[in-house]
Each structure stands twice: as C-alpha cells, then as structure tokens.
N, C-alpha and C positions, 0 to 999 in steps of 0.2 A: 492353059492360062487364059482367063478372060481379060482382055486388055481395055485400057481407057481410050476414049476417042481422042483424036489429035488436038482438039481444042481444050482438053482437060489439062490443067496445070499440074505437072508432075515434076517435083524439084526437091531442093534442099535449102536449108536455112543456115545463116551464121549471125553473129552479133559482133559489131565493130571491135569492142574492147577485147573480146575473146580471141580474135584472130588477127587483127591488124598489126598490133605491136606499137609500143612507144606512144601511148595515148596520154601524154605527159601533162595535159591541162585538165585532166578529169579528176573527180573526187576519188575514184577507186585507185588510180595511180598513186595519189598522195597517201591513201590509207595503206596500200600495199607496202610502202617504203618506210613506215613507222617502225621504230625499234620494238614497240609493243603490238605490232600488227596482229590481227586475227586471221590473216591470210596465211595459208601454208607455204606459199611461195609467191614471187613477183611475176607479173605478166611479161615484162621486158619486151623482147621482140615478138612475143607470141609465136604465130606461125607465119609472120611477115606477109600476111595477105594484102596489106596496103600496097606493097610493091609487086606482089606476085598474083594479083587477082586475075590477070589475063590467062595465066597458066591454069588457074583453078576453074575458070569459066569454060575454057576449052575442054578440060577434063569432063565437066558436066555435059557439055554439048556432045562430045564423042560417046558418052555413055547413054545418050538418048534423053536426058532431062531437058525440059523446056521452061523451067521457072526457077528463079533464084531470089529468095528472100534474104535481104541483108539490111543492116542499119547504117544510116548516116550518123556520124558522131558529132553531137552538139558541141562537145568540148573542143573539137578541131575547128568547127565552123564558126563558133563564137567564143573564142578563148577568153576574151574580155567583153564585158557587157556592151553591146552596141557596136562592137568591132568585129565585123564579119571578114573572115579570111577568104579572099577570092581564090587563092590557090587551092585551098581545101575544097571549096565548092566546085572548082573546075575538075579536081580529082574525081569527085563523085559523078560529075557530068560525063567524064570520059568512061567511067565504069559502067554507067547506064548505057551509053552509046555502044560499048563493047558487048554488053549483053544483047542488045537489039541486033547488032551485026551478026551475032551467032545464034539467033533464033531463040534466045532465052528471055522470058518475060521478067523484068525486074519488079519485085514487090518490096517496097521500101518501108522500113520501120524508123520512125523519127526519134524514138527514145527507147533504148534497150538497156535499162538499169543505170547507166552512167550519166553523170551530169557535169557541167563545167564547175570548177572549184568556186568561181564567183557566185554561182547560184546557191551553193551550200553556205558560203560565207554570209549570205543574206537570209538565211533561215531555211533554205532548201525546200523540201516537200512538207515542211511545217509552216511555210509562209504562203498565205493566199496569193501574194503577188507572183509567185512562181507560175501560176496558171497563165498570167499575162506574158511573162517572160517566154514561156514555152510557145505560146501562140504567135508571138512576134518572130521567133526563130522559124516556126513552121511556115508562116506566111512568106518569109524570105526564101525558103527552099522551094515553096510552090511557085513563086515568081521566077526563080532561077532555073528550076529543073522540072517543074510540073508539066510542061508541054511534052516531055518525052516519057511521061509516066502514066500508068493507068490505075495502079493500086498503091495505096499508102495506108500503113498501119500507124496510128498515132503513138500509142504507148504499149510496150510489151508487158503483158501480164499485169494489168492495172490492179488486179486484186491481190497481188503478191504480199503487200504490206499486211493485209488482214490475215493471210495465211501464216505469216511470220509471227504475228501476235499469238496465234494458237500454238505455234511451236515453242515460243519462249514461256508461255504459261505452263506448258508441260515440262517441268524440270528434268524429266526423263527423256525429253524429245531428242531424237536422233535424226540423221540425215534423211532417212526415208520418209519422214513426216511431211516433207514439203518438196515441190518439184523444182528445186534450184540448189546449187552447190553452196550450202551454208555450213560453216564450221561452228556448230552450236556450242560445243564444249568450250572452245577457246573464247567465243563471244562472251560467255558467262564469266569465265575465269579472269579475263583481261579487260573487261569493259571499262573499269574506272581508269586504269593506266592508259588504255587505248584512247579514250575520250580526252583525257588531259593532254596527252602528247599531240593529238590531232589539233586541238585548239591552240596550243603553244606554237606549233610549227606552221600551221596553215590557216588558223583562224576558222576552223570548221568543227562542227559538232557531228560526229558520225551518226547520231540519232536523227539527223535531218537529211540523210541520204535516202535514195529511193528504196533500197533494200534494208529498211529498218522498221522494226515493229513499233518504235517508240511513238510515232505520231498518231497512231491509232485511227479512230474514226475521223478526226480532224484531217489527218493526212489523206485518208481515203476520199474525203470530200474535195480536197484540193486536186487530187489526181483526176477525178471524174470531170471537174470543171476545166482542168487543163485539156482534157480530151475534147470536150464540147467546144471550147473556144478555138482550139487548134483546127478541129474539123471545119468549123464554120469559116475560119479565116482562110483556109486552103481552098475550100469550095467557092468562096467569093472570088478568089483569084483565078482558079481553074475549075469551072463548073463540071468539066468532064471527068474529073478525078473520082474514083471510087475510094471512099475513105471508111475505115473501120478501126476497131480496137482489138487487141488480143487478150484473152483471159486464160489463166491457168485453171483447168477444170479436172476434177476427179470423177470417176465412175463410182458414185455412192451406191452400194448394194446393201439393202436393208435385210437383216435377219428378223425372225419373228419378234414382234413387239418393238422393232427398231425403226419402223416406218416414219414415225414423227421426228425422231432424231435425224434420220437421213434427209427429210424434207427441210429441216432447219439448216443443215449443212449446205444443201443446194441453194437455199435462199441466200445464205451468206456468201456463197462462192459465185453465184450467177444471177439469180432472180433480182436481187437488189439493184443490179446495174441496168436493167431494162429501161427505166425512165431516161437514162442518159444515152442509150445507144439505139433507140427505136428509129431514129432518123439516119442511122448509119447505113451504108450500102452493103456492108458485109460484116461478119464477125470472124475473127481469127480464133479458131478453137485449138487449144494447146493441152494435150493430155499425154500422160505417160503410164498411168496405172489406175487401179481401183482402190477404194477404201470400203471395208466391210463395217457396217454400222449395226450395233445392237441397241437395246433399250438404254444402256448407260453410255452410249457414244461409240467411238471407234474401237474396233477389235483387231488384234494382230492377224496377219495373214495365216493361213493354215501352216502347220509346222513343216510340211513337205513342199510348200510353194517355192518355186525358183525365184531368186532375188537377183536384181541387177547390181552393178557396181555402186549404184547410188543408195542401195539398201531398200528400195521398194520393190514390190512384187512385179515380176515379168508377166504382164497380163495384156497382150496385144488386142484382145477383144474389146477393151475399154473404149477405144477411139470410136468404134461404131456405136456403142451404147450412148456415149456422151453426145455424139453428133445428133442422134435421134432425139435426145432429151432437149437439147438446145433448140432444135427445129420446132418443138412443140410451142414455144413462146416467142422466139425471134423469127421474124418473117422475111428477113433479107437473106442474101446468099451466105453460105458457109465456106470458108477456106480453112483447111487444116494447116495451120502455120507452124506447128511443131508436133512431132510424134516420133518416138524412137526409143533406143535403150543404150545404156552404157554397159559395154561388155568388151572383153578382149578376145572373144570367140566370134568371128564373123559369120560362121555357120548359124550361130544362135541369132545374130542380127537378121540374117536372111529369112530364117523361120519367123521371126517377129514381123518383118515386112510382109511376108506371105499372109499371115493371119490377120494383120491389121488391114491390109488391102481387101481381103475377103469381106471384112466388115464394112469397109467404105463402099465397095461395089454393091453390097446388099442394101445399104442405105439409099444409094442412088436409084437402084431398081425400084425401091419403094417410094420414090419421089422426094427424098431429102435433097435439098438444093446444094450439094457439095460441088464446088467449082474447082477445087484443087487439093492436092495432098503434097505438102512440102515438109520433107523429113528433117528431123534434127539428128545429126548435123552434117554439113558437107565435110568438115574437117575435124579431126581430133583437135581439141583446143583447150583454152584456159577456163576451167569450170569454177570460176569465181573463187570463193574462199578455199576451195579444195584443190586449187592449182591444176596441174596437168595430169593428175592421177586418174581421171575418169575419161574413158574413150567412147565417145558417142559417134565418131565420124565414119563417113563412107570412104574417106581418104585418110590414111595415116601419114604423119609427117615426122621425119627424122629432124629433131630440132637442133641438132649439132650442125647439120648441113642445109636444113630446110627443104630437103628433097621430098617430093610427094610420092606416096605409094598407094595408088587406088586399090581398095579392097574389092573383093568379088561382089559385095553388096551394092556397090555403085552401079555397075553394069546390070545387076539383077533388078534394081529399082527401075532403071531406064528401060528395061525390056518390057515393061508394062504399057509402054506407049504403043498405040495401035498402028502408027506409021513407022515403027522401027522393026 
C-alpha cells in the first residue's frame, strides 16, 4: 500500500440535516412532515450527531483520519431573518475546537441543500435577494468562527439544480440519473398536492428550495452569485481563509461519435462555472460514477455492470478521471470533498476505496494538485427523499439506540495515512 503524506487531508464528510437531527427550522423538515410529502420518511433525530459529535470525531481520530468535512446549518444559526442564535453558533465553535484538539482538520460547508424556512417564504433560490441573505449569514460565521478555520466550502453541489432539470425532463428518469437521493416517481405523482399543502401550512413553494429543478437557469445564476458574494464577504473578514465551492461531477466517457455530446455535458456540469470560481482557492470535487455518452446522449451502463444502492454504476476509477479533467482548466487546489458508494457490503466499500485511491495517487504523481480525499460518508444517514434506506457510511448506526458500529472500511481508509 502506497500511503499519503501526513499533511494530506484524509477524512470523511457529513451534512448537518442528514446526521444532526431535529433541524426544525429548515425547509426540508417542513416538507418531510407534510401529509403529501415526497420524502419516504422523516429525518427526526437522524443519527443524533448534534449531541454525539464528540464520539464520532474520536472514532475518526482513532481510525487515523485527519480531516472532517461537515456543514453548519443556516436554519439553526439564523432561524429568523436577522436573528442569529448564539447558542447554535457556540455549538459549532465547540465542534470545531474539538476537531482541532483531536488533530482533525475541520472543513466547513456553509450550505448543504437545506435553507431556513424564512428564506423559502421570500422566494428562496428563485429570489435574487437570497444571494445577499446568504452572504450576510456567511459573513457572520466568518466573524464568529473564521479564526479557527482554514477551509470553507460555500455551497454544496452548486450545479445540482441543473442536474435535476435533466432528471425531470426525462420522464423515465430514475434515482441513478443524479448523484443525490431524489424520489423522482413521487415527485411527479404528488407535485400538485405537495406544493399546495406546503403553501397552506408553511407559506413556502417547494419549487423554491435548493433541490428543485423549477428555477432553472435563473436559479443557477442566483446560486453562483450567492457563492461569489459569500466568498468575498468571508475573505474580507478573514483573508487567511481558503474558500471554494463544491460541484457534482460525472466522468463523462464518450463512445464513437459521442465526443461532441460528452463535451456539451461537461460544459453544462463544470466549464460554465469557471468564470465564477477562478478566484477561489480550491474546488471541491464530488463524484460517484461515470456516464457513458453516445451520439444521441447518455447510454445505460453495460448489462453486467455492478450497481450501487443508488442505482448508478459502481465505478471507482471515475474520481481520478474527473480530477484530471478539472485540473486541465481550474488552476487552484483540488479537494475531493465527496466520493463513495451506497452498499450494505463493506467489503465492496473497501474495494471501492482501494481503487479510488489508486486513481488519486496516480493523479498526484502526475502533478494534479489534490490536497485531500474526504470520503462520503462518515455515518450511515438520511439520504434526503430516500430516507434511511441507503448506506454510504464508514460507521453504521443502530437508530433505535444510536449506538455506533464502526465498519472495517473506517480503519481501512485511515490506514492510508503515512504516519499511521
């Protein structure tokens, strides 16, 4: 085994709503509890990471991991517009300090899909003012917590809205068409009743949430402006911060005569964002699989291709391919902020990690500036509309007791540290 140097960030990721539990001021919490919800189940206590983060960070440390990417929850910090909850801020201050005390680099994400209900009531990600709302929140966090941080991701998978547009245009679209837990069938079947109930009970239109294809190009423009404004606001307060964005990226592989279609896909998924991120310090690359492209567009994986629980192809080589392609145009650092697979077979996960890290090491050997590999996910958790049915974690959780059960893959990933 060729190990990574001690200064390489080797870790795992989570998102607040998926692991913390009881995110009651968020849009997703409101939508989960509708009678006509498109969520398969409610997040509820999730895996109680809000109260058990110390235990989880110690498990990371003991396994040899030295980086933890997690999100601070906007809906907790600013539950009402302009009303910042100092207790919530202090919670994340303690969490960051605990990471540092245990030799774990905290990599913070400011927005990981969920928003405060009040943001959605004012038009959400279809309202240009949301970019300013977001920048104000980010500036507050930079003032309060920035001194103890080095890396901040502004927005998780800023391009996800456009990917969802593609999914919904394809009326045969299934879960494997997009790298997030979307319940596409129920979204189509219940959309009218779902939207009507959300407006009546909470004054929100689900089409204005971040994980909505409805806002289209306008919403995408708001998202990138939110990133730019937030980045600049945080750097003005804390110039030492390294700020970037994360994008959901596929390894587009062209078949004969599919080269033009593959390039169009790459432009839509990555290249169009370059004017907004060229001043960023790093990019968070998030990849789970490949897509095969023919002259008429996307082609299904080979019939014998292994699939993950999410329905897309188990193809760990994709992360190295995508990182190389990103580095051709983006000249800052690369941090792999998500890569992994949903499976109930941990031996399969270990094999995935082995092959993925082979690709990462090869990239680094060739001069690709990859500074970290942060696996998705630390814990089995709430996979958005698909509930708790998908298991991405390095740690299993018995949700009746919240007892943690580290999988062999946790220690295996940590074993790649040179100083372990």
